[in-house]
N, C-alpha and C positions, 0 to 999 in steps of 0.2 A: 503493501498500499502505501503510495505517495502521501505525505501529512501535505496540508496547507499550510503556505507561509504566509506572513504578517497576519495571524490571526491570535489571540490570546482564547484559555482555555477556561470555564469555570465547573467547579466541581459542584454536581448536585445530587441530589438525595430523591427522595418522592415528590417533591415539590416541582420536578421538573414536566409534567406533564400539563396540569395546571398551568404554570407558567408559559409555556410553551402556545397553549390553546385562547391563552388571553392575551400574547402578546407581552409581556410582562418580564422584569428582569428582578429577581428577590435581592433585596437588599439586607445587611447581619445586623442587629443592633451591636457595639463594640461590647466585647465579650472574654477580652484577655487581660490581666494584670498590666501586663505594659500598656493598655489603650487606658487607664484610669490614672483620671487627675487627683493628686494630693490633697488632700482638704485644705482649704483659704483660711490663712490663719486671720483670726478676728480682726476688725480694721484698727489701728491705732488712733485713739482722738487725743490731740493736741491743742495748748490752752490756746491758740490762734484760731484754732477751729472753733474753742467753745468762746471765744469773744466776739471772733464773726459772727457767727449766728447768734448771741446777746445784743449786738449792736444793729442786725436785722430785725429782733424782735423789738428793738428798743424805737426805732424807728418807724416799725409800722402804728407803735403806738398813736392813739387820736391827741392831735396837736393838741389839743387844749390840756389832756393827762401829762402829755411828754414836758411841758412848760412846768409843771410844778415838780420833779424832779429830776435832778441830772443822770449822765448815765451809770458813775460811779455807785448812784442809789440806790438806780433798777436793777443794777448786779448785786448789791446786797440784800435787797427785798428777795431776788431768786437763788441766792446761797443755799436755803433749805432746802429747795427742790434740785440743786446743781446733780446729783446723783440722778434722780429718774430724765434731768433732761441732758446729761451724757451718755446713757442708756439709750437712747433715742436716736440721737444724734449717729453713734456707733450702728445701731440698725441699719438707718438711713444708708449709712456709707456701704454698710455687708450688702445691700439690698443694690446700690450702682454697680458696686463691683462684680457683683453675680450675674446681673445684668450685660455688663460689659464683657463679661469671660464667655469664651464656646462654652458650652458644657455637653456632657454623653449624653442627654437625652435630643439633641440638636441635630443629631449627627449619624449618618447611616453608612457605608462601608462594604465594598465586597473586592477581593483580592483573584486576581487571574493571573494561573501559570502561563507560560511562554516555548516550555518545551517537554510536548508529551511522551517524547523518551525518556525522561530523565527519570529514575527509579525515585530519589530524593523527593519527588513534586507528587507524585502517586502517596509515597508517605507519610510527603506533610499536609496534604489535603485530610481532613477530616473521615473517617471510616475508611480512608484507604484508597483499596483496589475493589472495593463495594461502591463507588459510584460511578456515575456517568458525566461524562465531561462534555462540555458545551464549547464546539468552535466560535468562536465568535467574531466578525471581522468589530477592530476596534476605533475604527473611522467611520464607522457607522452608527456608533452610539452616540446618545444624546450629550453626555459627559466624556468630558478627556478621562484616557484612564494615566497615570504614571507611574514611572518604576520604583517601586518599592525600592526605602533608604535602609540597608543592613548599617544598625549603628550600634554603640556602646550605652548613650545616654540616649533617656528619652525625651522627645522634641519639649519645648513648655506648650506651645501653641497646640491645643486639642486638634484641629483637625491633621496638623503632619504628625502627629502620633499615627493615626489610620493608615497613614501611608508609611510608615515604619516600621521596622521588625528590629528585634535584638539581632547582632551580630553573630551571636551562637547560632542562631537558627538559620546562616545561609549557606551555611557552606556542610557538606557531608564527604563519603569516601568516593561520591559519583559526581561532585562537584557543585558548583554553587548552584543556588536556583535563582531561574529567573522567575521574577514576579512582577505586576503590577497592580495598583490598588486604584478602585471607583471610590470615592468621598465625597459623598452629597448631604447637602443639607435638609431638613426635615421639610424645608418649603417647598421643596423641589421634587417631595415623592407624588407619585402618579395618585397613588392612593394606598390605605391600610386597610387589610381585613383580616376577619378570624376565621381561622381552617383547622376544624379540630381542636379549636380551644388557644391553638397557637396564632400570637397577629403576625401577619405578612407584610413586609414595608416595600410597596413595589414601584419601580420604573418603568417605564415604557419601552419595551423592548421592540424594534422594527425585526419584521420576520427575516427581511432582504438581510440583516447583519449576521443571520444565522448561519454559521457554512458547514455544518455538519455534526458528528457526536460519535462520542469515543466509548465504549463502555466498559469498565473494569472488569479485571478479566474473575473478580469473585462477585459482581454484581448477580442478586440474588435471583435464579431462575423466574418466578414470579412477576420481581420488576423489569425482567430483561422482556419477557413475553408480551408484556402489557407496553412497552414501551416499543418494541420496534413493531407491536400494532399498530402504533399509536403513528408514529412516523413515516410508516409506508401509508398511510390511508389518508393522512395529511395534507392535500397539493401544496402548500407552503413548505415542507420540507421532504417531501418526499423523493424527490429527485437528488438530494445533496448525501456526501457521502455517510455513512453508517459503519463504521468498523468495531469488532470484539479486540480486546486484549487477550494476548496466546500466551501463555509461556511455559514450553514442552519440557520436560523433565532431563533435566541434564543440561539444558541452555544455559548458558551465561548472559541471555539478555532477549527480555521478552518483545512481542513485534504483535501489527494488528493486521484483522482478516476481515475482508469486507462481508455486512451478512446480507 
């Protein structure tokens, strides 16, 4: 089998048939420790912050009331309530800080592989050889995919974490992984639906972007039968390559055979 060039591969499981039926690409919520943001420390409130706030409050007073006391007297009267005022100011700063930061619930991602002949890639993906790899043309996806950056430190910006991975996962006895990432803000999702109690986060997938599919060698017989039947009966995909991974006993490398 001649494998397609300039495509990326997305390992999928039971969700692959409904997603292909709907023309949707499933996205994942951040699910690895690397992707989690460290807890943010509480905002520190300075004396200047407090005085600036009190000055604004003083200036909001009715002019007649403000004419009866100086700013220092106003501060003195508020002294007994200072702990509550500072607490409210700190909470306000925390809310502003949280709004400015990119939080995990705002982002979704998907990682793709580029070398279907890489043993490391099949081992790296969840459930390994039981998955079905969907071949996609990255130029026809609605959002750009970028190479995964393998590094020792987790980036500070949240969306960059989703397109990065620990350096330790980049190498194996079979060479480095070729991975790319698609990172999408929640506002760009096409839809979110519940399927058997699990939320699916979906992005539009043009059928013309689908270039073929590869079945892992341990793909369950029932899953394989359903998928092959669907693929060969759907006019959008039936003429596109469909192959099964095979690894004869005693061979050093697997190959793909057309179905």
